[in-house]
N, C-alpha and C positions, 0 to 999 in steps of 0.2 A: 524598387530596395530598398528606403525607408521604413516600408510599413513591417519590413520580414526585419531589419533588424529592430526598431521597437518591439517584438513579441520572443527578439532569442532575447535579450536587455529581459526584458520580466519573466519569462520563464525558466530561465538556464542559469547555466552556474552551480551554487552549491543546493539548490534547491532541486532541479532535477540531478543531480547527482546524490542528494541521501530520500529521494522519490525510491529512484532507481535501485538505487542499494535495497533500501526498505521492501521493494517488491523481490530482492532473487532471495531475501533474507524469510522472506515470505513465503517463497514457492519452497526456499532450500526447506525451513520448517518442514511445514503441510507432507513434503513427501519422506520428512524422514519420520513424520508420525504417523505416515498413511503405512508405509513398510510396518513400524513397532508395532501399529494395531491388523497389519493383516490385511489390507482392503485397497494398497497402489491394484494398481490398470494401468498402463499409459495409454490406453484410450486417454481418462480420465484426466491427463496434462494439459489437453488442449483446449476442453471445456471450458477445466479450470482458469486454464489467461484468457478463453474468451468472456466467463459470467463474471469471474472477480477481480480481473486484473485489467480490461482493456477499459471497462467503466469508468475506472479510475485515470490511467491518460487522456481517456477523450472527455474528460471533465475541468482535467487538470488544464489542458489546451484549451479546451471551447473556453474558460474560463478569461484566457490569456489572448485569444484572437479578441475575445467581446472588449476588453480590455483596450487595444489597441483603437475598436470604429469606437469604442465609448471612455476616451482616457477616464474619468471616472469611474471607471468601475476596476483601477487600479489597485487599491484594496486589495481586491474580492482575488488576488489569482494565488498571494499569500494567504489566505483564509483561506481558497480552498488545497493548499499546498498543504496548508496547517490540520484539516481535519482529515485528506487524506492518511494524511503521516499518522497523524494518532489511531485513526483506525485501523495501517498497518500496526506498528506497534504493539496494539491493542492483539492481534490475530497471529503479530509474534510469539510473544510473553504469551499467551495461547497453550499456542503449539511446543513451547516450551516447559511451561505444566505440565500437557498432556506425555512430555519425554521423560517424563519424573524429575525434574530437576524442580524443587520444592520449596526452593527461597523464593521463589519471587511471591509476592502477599499478593492474597484476594483478587483483593481493587483493579490490582493489576492486571493481573494474569484470567480473569475472569473466574467468577463464586464457582461452579459444575464443572471448571480444570483439574479437579482431584485426578489423581491417578485412577480408578477403578471404578468412580464413579459419575 
């Protein structure tokens, strides 16, 4: 039971909340882009979740388990969270640019994410 409490203390809280909020935002903006570009297919949602979202969750919780086994890996939980969050933020910003929100600097939203290009 102690290991479970340590695991929850490492991976839960604001980190987990922001991670799932970012995943949901990326998912919804991705669907909006697919609808706008007329490439939306319902069957691709499961594929997207399996290939693009599940690896983030498995990696984050996997690092959390490694940190429980060896306390010297506790820093890696925050590092993994930061990397995953930055990746999701980039994907969200790219999606927003593809939706036509042009106020996002290219360095944040992707160089080739200008609508029509």
